[in-house]
C-alpha positions as CSV (number, residue, x, y, z in Angstrom):
1,M,-12.0,9.7,1.8
2,Y,-11.3,6.1,3.0
3,M,-7.8,6.1,4.7
4,V,-5.5,3.2,5.3
5,V,-2.3,3.3,7.3
6,S,-0.2,0.2,6.7
7,H,2.9,-1.0,8.5
8,W,5.5,-3.0,6.7
9,R,8.9,-4.4,7.6
10,P,11.4,-5.2,4.9
11,L,12.9,-8.7,5.1
12,A,16.5,-8.4,6.5
13,D,18.3,-9.3,3.3
14,K,15.8,-7.5,1.0
15,Q,15.6,-3.9,2.3
16,A,16.8,-2.2,-0.8
17,E,14.6,-4.5,-3.0
18,F,11.6,-3.7,-0.8
19,V,12.2,0.0,-1.0
20,E,12.4,-0.1,-4.8
21,I,9.3,-2.3,-5.1
22,G,7.5,0.3,-2.9
23,R,8.5,3.1,-5.2
24,K,7.3,1.3,-8.2
25,A,4.0,0.4,-6.5
26,R,3.3,3.9,-5.3
27,A,4.1,5.4,-8.8
28,A,1.7,3.0,-10.4
29,M,-1.0,3.5,-7.8
30,R,-1.0,7.3,-8.4
31,D,-2.5,6.6,-11.8
32,I,-5.3,4.4,-10.6
33,A,-8.8,5.9,-10.5
34,G,-10.1,5.9,-7.0
35,V,-6.6,6.3,-5.4
36,E,-6.4,9.9,-3.9
37,L,-3.2,9.6,-1.9
38,I,-0.3,7.3,-1.5
39,E,2.9,8.1,0.5
40,A,5.4,6.2,2.6
41,F,7.9,7.0,5.3
42,W,10.4,5.2,7.6
43,S,9.5,4.9,11.3
44,G,12.2,3.0,13.0
45,D,12.7,-0.3,11.2
46,E,9.2,-0.1,9.6
47,I,7.9,1.6,6.5
48,V,4.5,3.2,7.1
49,V,2.3,3.6,4.0
50,I,-0.6,6.1,3.9
51,H,-3.3,5.3,1.4
52,G,-6.3,7.4,0.6
53,Y,-9.1,6.1,-1.6
54,T,-12.2,8.0,-2.9
55,D,-14.4,5.9,-0.6
56,F,-14.8,2.5,1.0
57,D,-16.2,1.1,-2.2
58,A,-13.1,2.2,-4.2
59,Y,-10.8,0.6,-1.5
60,S,-12.8,-2.7,-1.6
61,R,-12.8,-2.8,-5.4
62,L,-9.1,-2.0,-5.7
63,V,-7.5,-3.7,-2.7
64,T,-9.7,-6.4,-1.1
65,A,-11.2,-7.9,-4.2
66,E,-9.2,-10.8,-5.5
67,D,-9.1,-9.2,-8.9
68,G,-8.6,-5.7,-7.6
69,E,-6.0,-3.6,-9.5
70,V,-3.9,-2.8,-6.4
71,A,-4.0,-6.4,-5.2
72,R,-2.9,-7.7,-8.6
73,Q,-0.1,-5.1,-8.8
74,M,1.3,-6.0,-5.4
75,A,1.3,-9.6,-6.3
76,E,3.0,-8.9,-9.6
77,L,5.7,-6.8,-8.0
78,G,6.4,-9.4,-5.3
79,V,5.8,-7.0,-2.4
80,E,5.3,-9.9,0.1
81,A,8.5,-11.7,-1.1
82,A,10.5,-8.7,0.1
83,G,8.6,-7.4,3.1
84,E,6.3,-8.4,5.9
85,W,2.9,-6.8,6.4
86,L,2.5,-6.0,10.1
87,G,-1.0,-4.6,10.0
88,S,-3.2,-1.7,9.0
89,E,-5.5,0.9,10.6
90,K,-8.5,1.9,8.3
91,G,-11.4,4.2,8.3
92,E,-13.3,7.1,6.8
93,S,-11.6,10.5,7.2
94,I,-13.2,12.9,9.7
95,D,-14.4,16.1,8.0
C-alpha cells in the first residue's frame, strides 16, 4: 500500500467550512477504486489526513495527475480555499 500523511491547517475564519469539506471529500474518496484508506484527526491546530492507496501507480493516477479523480474532487470542493496544505510524508508501507 502507498501511504500518504498530509498536514493541513484550516484558515482562521473557515475552520467549520474546512472540516465539513474534509468530511465530504473523505466520504467520496472511500468510493474511488484504488483508495484503500482515508481518515483524519486533529493534532493541535492541524488536521492530519492518512491516505492509503493500492500502490504508487494508483496514487499517481488519482492525486498527482492533473485529471486525477482525487485532484479534481479537491478542486471542486474548494479544499484550498478553506485550508492550507502544510506538507505530506509519503511512501510504500513496510510489510
